[in-house]
C-alpha positions, -999 to +999 in steps of 0.1 A: +718+399+049+713+436+040+728+438+006+694+435-012+679+466+005+682+502-005+688+530+020+650+539+018+640+503+024+664+500+053+649+532+068+614+517+063+624+485+080+636+505+110+604+524+110+583+492+109+604+477+138+596+509+158+559+500+157+563+473+183+561+499+210+529+515+195+508+483+191+491+474+223+456+463+229+445+462+266+414+442+274+394+472+284+396+491+252+376+523+244+363+529+210+386+559+206+416+537+213+403+511+189+401+537+162+436+549+170+449+514+167+432+510+134+449+541+121+483+529+134+477+496+116+468+514+084+500+535+086+521+504+093+506+487+062+511+518+041+548+518+050+550+481+044+533+483+010+551+515-002+584+496-001+569+466-019+579+443+010+549+419+005+560+384-003+533+357-004+556+327-006+544+313+028+553+276+020+588+278+037+572+295+068+546+268+071+571+240+068+598+256+090+574+265+118+570+229+130+607+224+135+605+244+167+588+238+200+572+273+202+564+302+179+588+324+199+617+300+193+609+300+156+606+337+153+639+342+172+658+326+143+639+342+113+658+363+087+645+397+076+630+381+044+612+355+065+599+382+089+586+401+059+568+370+046+552+365+080+541+401+081+526+397+046+508+366+059+493+385+088+483+415+067+466+394+040+450+370+063+434+400+081+417+408+048+398+375+049+396+370+087+389+405+100+407+410+133+436+386+126+461+415+127+448+426+161+448+390+173+485+388+163+491+419+184+471+406+214+489+372+215+523+388+213+533+374+179+535+408+162+556+423+190+580+393+188+583+396+151+591+434+153+615+428+182+634+403+161+634+427+131+647+455+154+674+432+168+685+423+133+686+459+122+706+473+152+729+443+156+741+439+120+733+471+102+758+500+101+734+527+113+725+547+143+688+548+151+674+582+155+640+598+162+618+595+131+637+563+120+661+583+098+692+564+088+727+578+093+756+555+084+784+556+111+796+522+121+779+491+133+757+496+162+771+465+178+806+479+177+793+512+192+774+491+218+744+514+212+707+506+215+681+520+191+662+550+203+624+546+204+603+567+181 
C-alpha cells in the first residue's frame, strides 16, 4: 500500500491529511475568513501538485461509487491512490465550476476523504506524526497505539 511513495511523498500525504482540521466553512462567513480559506486551499493544492499526486483517471471512481449506499460508505473503503484521484477530481472540477472545492468542504466530503487518508497513514505506516507533519520512522503507529498529533 505504501511501497510506491517516497519519504517526501509520505510526509506530504500526512500534511494533506492534517488539513481536515483547517477546512471549515461556517454559514456566517466574513470576507476575511473567506480569504483565509482561499489561502488554505491554495496551500493544499500547492502541496498536492508539488508531489505530482494528480491522477485524472476518474473512471474507476465513477463506476465504484454506485456500489455503495452512501458516499461515506464508499470513502471509508478507498485506497490512498483512489483518495488522490478523488482529490484531483475536486481540484480540477473547481477550475470549471468555481466553488466546487468549498462545496466539498461544506458537505463534509473533503473532511471524510482526509479523515480516511489520515486513518490509512497512521494505521499502516511506520511513522509517528509530529507537529509540522515531519516523518520519523519508529514502528507502526498501530503497534504503539498512538494517535496522530494535530498540526
